[in-house]
Legacy VTK file of the C-alpha trace (Angstrom):
# vtk DataFile Version 3.0
C-alpha trace
ASCII
DATASET POLYDATA
POINTS 101 float
27.241 13.832 1.861
30.703 12.736 0.716
32.547 9.409 0.688
35.969 10.938 1.303
37.415 13.155 4.050
38.385 15.893 1.548
34.769 16.253 0.336
35.674 15.658 -3.308
33.518 12.585 -3.952
29.828 13.371 -3.348
27.481 10.459 -2.721
24.158 12.254 -2.271
22.584 15.580 -1.453
19.570 16.065 0.756
17.071 18.899 0.942
14.964 18.950 4.093
12.082 21.221 4.971
10.062 21.621 8.118
9.636 24.154 10.865
11.557 25.832 13.656
10.290 26.357 17.167
11.904 29.131 19.165
13.444 27.680 22.253
14.904 29.212 25.342
17.895 31.458 25.886
21.067 29.373 26.018
22.571 28.770 29.436
25.946 28.012 27.815
26.302 30.805 25.233
25.535 34.359 26.312
23.098 35.909 23.842
22.432 32.559 22.176
19.031 30.980 21.647
18.256 27.302 21.444
16.008 26.321 18.522
14.304 23.062 17.613
14.019 22.163 13.911
11.686 19.373 12.861
12.157 18.140 9.299
8.863 16.820 7.958
9.716 16.543 4.248
12.919 15.572 2.412
14.288 15.003 -1.080
17.469 13.129 -1.998
19.650 13.336 -5.105
22.133 10.468 -5.511
25.439 11.708 -6.925
27.250 8.442 -7.742
26.557 4.993 -9.168
27.300 3.131 -5.923
24.626 5.120 -4.086
22.109 4.542 -6.892
22.754 0.788 -6.755
22.290 0.764 -2.984
19.044 2.773 -3.158
17.613 0.660 -5.972
18.252 -2.508 -3.966
16.821 -1.248 -0.672
13.704 -2.782 0.846
10.364 -1.863 -0.746
8.727 1.215 0.813
11.958 2.024 2.692
13.411 4.754 0.469
11.422 6.488 -2.246
10.298 4.594 -5.346
12.203 1.332 -5.489
14.094 0.781 -8.738
13.651 4.343 -9.983
16.794 5.968 -8.583
19.256 7.530 -11.067
22.419 9.631 -10.696
21.580 13.341 -10.471
17.808 12.799 -10.287
16.087 14.086 -7.155
13.405 11.995 -5.479
10.980 12.794 -2.661
11.486 10.442 0.291
8.651 11.907 2.363
6.086 9.209 1.388
8.399 6.493 2.773
9.084 8.453 5.972
12.707 8.937 4.977
15.320 6.554 3.623
16.534 3.738 5.848
19.463 2.948 3.518
20.845 6.443 4.145
19.883 6.569 7.832
17.274 9.281 7.274
14.003 9.074 9.203
11.084 11.480 9.010
10.037 13.325 10.973
13.502 14.195 12.255
14.307 16.649 15.044
17.506 18.678 15.322
18.515 20.936 18.180
20.377 24.072 17.186
22.031 27.008 18.867
21.856 30.429 17.223
23.581 33.654 18.143
23.247 36.779 16.047
25.691 39.632 16.423
LINES 1 102
101 0 1 2 3 4 5 6 7 8 9 10 11 12 13 14 15 16 17 18 19 20 21 22 23 24 25 26 27 28 29 30 31 32 33 34 35 36 37 38 39 40 41 42 43 44 45 46 47 48 49 50 51 52 53 54 55 56 57 58 59 60 61 62 63 64 65 66 67 68 69 70 71 72 73 74 75 76 77 78 79 80 81 82 83 84 85 86 87 88 89 90 91 92 93 94 95 96 97 98 99 100
């Protein structure tokens, strides 16, 4: 995630893991398949001081271990069901369209 439109000022990175469920053939894209991805685990790495300050001042049990965030240090946010300060909730479902040629 970046704070600027040119993607030169990173604020945090997120790594999500979960599972895909094969969906149905797409009715909009010939040869495409709709997939459903459910993220059940996630880790966040804050990349700037402003993000660290925000995370360290978030509500208890709302985003990882309160007060332990540091720039460049990854933290698991699965135990807190995501990170409300960053708008991340777990589990999280995404709908994707895939076409292989």
